[in-house]
NUMARMAR-498240 format. One record per residue: chain; residue number from 1; x, z, y of N, C-alpha, C in turn. Coordinates in steps of 0.1 Angstrom, whole numbers, m for minus. Layout:
mol,seq,n.x,n.z,n.y,ca.x,ca.z,ca.y,c.x,c.z,c.y
A,NUM,X,Z,Y,X,Z,Y,X,Z,Y .
...
//
This chain:
mol,seq,n.x,n.z,n.y,ca.x,ca.z,ca.y,c.x,c.z,c.y
A,1,m198,m221,m369,m208,m221,m359,m210,m234,m353 .
A,2,m223,m238,m351,m226,m252,m345,m224,m252,m331 .
A,3,m220,m263,m325,m219,m265,m311,m232,m265,m304 .
A,4,m232,m264,m290,m245,m265,m284,m249,m278,m284 .
A,5,m263,m280,m286,m270,m293,m285,m270,m297,m270 .
A,6,m275,m308,m267,m275,m313,m254,m285,m305,m245 .
A,7,m295,m300,m251,m305,m292,m242,m299,m279,m239 .
A,8,m293,m273,m248,m286,m259,m246,m274,m261,m237 .
A,9,m266,m272,m239,m255,m274,m229,m260,m276,m215 .
A,10,m271,m281,m212,m276,m283,m199,m280,m270,m194 .
A,11,m285,m261,m202,m289,m248,m198,m276,m240,m193 .
A,12,m265,m242,m201,m252,m235,m198,m247,m240,m185 .
A,13,m248,m253,m183,m243,m260,m170,m251,m254,m159 .
A,14,m264,m252,m160,m272,m247,m150,m267,m233,m146 .
A,15,m265,m225,m156,m261,m211,m154,m248,m211,m147 .
A,16,m238,m220,m151,m225,m220,m144,m227,m224,m130 .
A,17,m235,m234,m127,m237,m239,m114,m243,m228,m105 .
A,18,m253,m221,m110,m259,m210,m103,m248,m199,m100 .
A,19,m241,m195,m110,m230,m185,m109,m221,m189,m99 .
A,20,m216,m201,m99,m205,m206,m89,m211,m206,m75 .
A,21,m224,m210,m73,m231,m209,m60,m232,m195,m56 .
A,22,m234,m185,m63,m236,m172,m60,m222,m166,m56 .
A,23,m212,m169,m63,m198,m164,m60,m194,m171,m47 .
A,24,m196,m184,m45,m192,m190,m31,m200,m184,m20 .
A,25,m213,m181,m22,m220,m174,m11,m215,m160,m8 .
A,26,m212,m153,m19,m207,m139,m17,m193,m139,m10 .
A,27,m185,m150,m14,m171,m150,m9,m171,m156,6 .
A,28,m181,m163,9,m181,m169,23,m168,m179,24 .
A,29,m160,m177,33,m148,m185,35,m136,m177,32 .
A,30,m137,m168,24,m125,m159,19,m120,m163,6 .
A,31,m109,m172,4,m105,m177,m8,m100,m165,m18 .
A,32,m95,m155,m12,m91,m144,m20,m101,m136,m27 .
A,33,m112,m134,m19,m124,m128,m24,m131,m137,m35 .
A,34,m130,m151,m33,m136,m160,m43,m129,m158,m55 .
A,35,m115,m158,m55,m107,m156,m66,m109,m143,m74 .
A,36,m110,m132,m66,m113,m119,m73,m126,m119,m79 .
A,37,m137,m124,m72,m150,m124,m79,m150,m133,m92 .
A,38,m144,m144,m92,m144,m153,m104,m137,m145,m115 .
A,39,m125,m139,m111,m118,m131,m122,m126,m119,m127 .
A,40,m133,m112,m118,m141,m101,m123,m153,m106,m132 .
A,41,m159,m116,m128,m170,m121,m137,m165,m126,m150 .
A,42,m153,m133,m151,m147,m138,m162,m144,m128,m171 .
A,43,m137,m117,m166,m133,m106,m176,m145,m99,m180 .
A,44,m155,m96,m174,m168,m89,m178,m174,m97,m188 .
A,45,m175,m111,m187,m180,m119,m198,m172,m119,m211 .
A,46,m159,m118,m209,m150,m116,m220,m153,m103,m228 .
A,47,m154,m93,m220,m157,m79,m226,m171,m79,m233 .
A,48,m180,m87,m229,m193,m88,m235,m190,m93,m249 .
A,49,m182,m103,m251,m180,m109,m264,m169,m101,m272 .
A,50,m158,m96,m266,m147,m90,m274,m147,m75,m273 .
A,51,m154,m69,m264,m152,m55,m261,m140,m53,m252 .
A,52,m138,m42,m246,m127,m39,m238,m114,m36,m247 .
A,53,m103,m37,m240,m90,m34,m247,m91,m20,m253 .
A,54,m96,m11,m246,m97,4,m251,m105,4,m264 .
A,55,m117,m3,m263,m125,m3,m275,m118,m10,m288 .
A,56,m111,m20,m285,m105,m27,m296,m93,m18,m301 .
A,57,m86,m12,m292,m75,m3,m296,m80,9,m305 .
A,58,m91,14,m301,m97,24,m309,m101,20,m324 .
A,59,m106,9,m324,m110,2,m336,m98,m1,m345 .
A,60,m87,m6,m339,m75,m9,m346,m69,5,m352 .
A,61,m70,15,m345,m65,29,m349,m75,33,m360 .
A,62,m87,31,m359,m96,35,m370,m93,27,m383 .
A,63,m92,13,m381,m89,6,m392,m76,8,m400 .
A,64,m66,11,m391,m52,14,m396,m54,27,m405 .
A,65,m61,36,m400,m62,49,m408,m70,47,m421 .
A,66,m82,40,m420,m89,36,m431,m82,29,m442 .
A,67,m74,19,m438,m66,10,m447,m53,16,m450 .
A,68,m52,29,m447,m39,36,m450,m26,28,m445 .
A,69,m27,21,m435,m15,15,m427,m11,3,m435 .
A,70,m20,m3,m443,m16,m15,m451,m26,m28,m446 .
A,71,m20,m38,m447,m28,m50,m443,m39,m51,m453 .
A,72,m51,m55,m448,m61,m56,m456,m61,m67,m467 .
A,73,m53,m78,m464,m52,m89,m473,m40,m88,m482 .
A,74,m28,m85,m478,m16,m86,m486,m12,m71,m490 .
A,75,m18,m62,m485,m15,m48,m489,0,m43,m485 .
A,76,6,m51,m476,20,m48,m471,18,m38,m459 .
A,77,27,m30,m456,27,m21,m444,24,m29,m432 .
A,78,14,m24,m423,12,m31,m411,24,m28,m401 .
A,79,29,m36,m393,38,m34,m382,32,m23,m373 .
A,80,42,m16,m368,38,m6,m358,30,m12,m345 .
A,81,35,m23,m342,28,m31,m332,26,m46,m335 .
A,82,14,m50,m332,11,m64,m334,2,m67,m347 .
A,83,m3,m57,m353,m14,m59,m363,m26,m64,m355 .
A,84,m34,m73,m363,m45,m80,m356,m58,m78,m362 .
A,85,m67,m76,m355,m82,m74,m359,m87,m89,m362 .
A,86,m92,m89,m374,m99,m102,m378,m114,m100,m380 .
A,87,m122,m108,m373,m136,m107,m374,m140,m116,m386 .
A,88,m149,m111,m395,m154,m118,m406,m163,m128,m401 .
A,89,m173,m125,m392,m182,m134,m386,m180,m132,m371 .
A,90,m174,m142,m364,m171,m140,m350,m183,m136,m340 .
A,91,m196,m141,m344,m207,m138,m336,m211,m124,m336 .
A,92,m206,m117,m347,m210,m103,m348,m201,m93,m340 .
A,93,m191,m99,m335,m182,m91,m326,m172,m82,m334 .
A,94,m166,m73,m326,m156,m64,m330,m162,m51,m334 .
A,95,m167,m50,m346,m173,m38,m351,m167,m33,m364 .
A,96,m168,m20,m368,m161,m15,m380,m164,m23,m392 .
A,97,m177,m27,m394,m181,m34,m406,m177,m49,m405 .
A,98,m174,m54,m394,m173,m68,m393,m157,m72,m391 .
A,99,m148,m63,m392,m134,m64,m389,m125,m60,m401 .
A,100,m113,m65,m402,m102,m61,m411,m91,m61,m401 .
A,101,m81,m52,m404,m68,m52,m398,m58,m58,m405 .
A,102,m52,m69,m400,m43,m78,m408,m29,m79,m401 .
A,103,m20,m81,m410,m6,m85,m404,m8,m99,m398 .
A,104,2,m103,m390,0,m115,m382,0,m127,m392 .
A,105,8,m128,m402,8,m139,m411,m6,m141,m418 .
A,106,m12,m129,m423,m25,m130,m430,m36,m133,m419 .
A,107,m34,m129,m407,m44,m132,m397,m44,m148,m394 .
A,108,m32,m153,m394,m32,m167,m392,m37,m176,m403 .
A,109,m35,m171,m416,m41,m177,m426,m56,m176,m426 .
A,110,m61,m164,m424,m76,m161,m422,m82,m170,m412 .
A,111,m76,m172,m400,m81,m181,m390,m81,m195,m394 .
A,112,m71,m199,m401,m70,m213,m406,m81,m215,m416 .
A,113,m84,m205,m424,m95,m207,m435,m108,m208,m429 .
A,114,m110,m200,m417,m122,m200,m409,m124,m215,m403 .
A,115,m114,m220,m398,m114,m234,m392,m118,m245,m404 .
A,116,m112,m243,m415,m114,m252,m426,m128,m253,m431 .
A,117,m136,m241,m430,m148,m240,m437,m158,m249,m430 .
//
């Protein structure tokens, strides 16, 4: 995936500046509220990209069942805890069609292959 060009980076900076100003205005002189507002906005933006933990857990359960408890890559039994969802195309998010459930070792290899492309 390509990086932002200068024009798009400037748009992103403007959005950040506006968001920071709105948070500062809403928090007034309350540093705890400012902290909580930042955290809330951060988590909601993360959920926009990754889905909620509950959504990902349900997807993992579905994938585990569909894959008969085996790693999609090496076909070894998945660990009871710690199996990892791998997105085939990160921009498409965590969907049934765009993910595979992998053991940690295979996920690390898949991530490295994504970086090398």
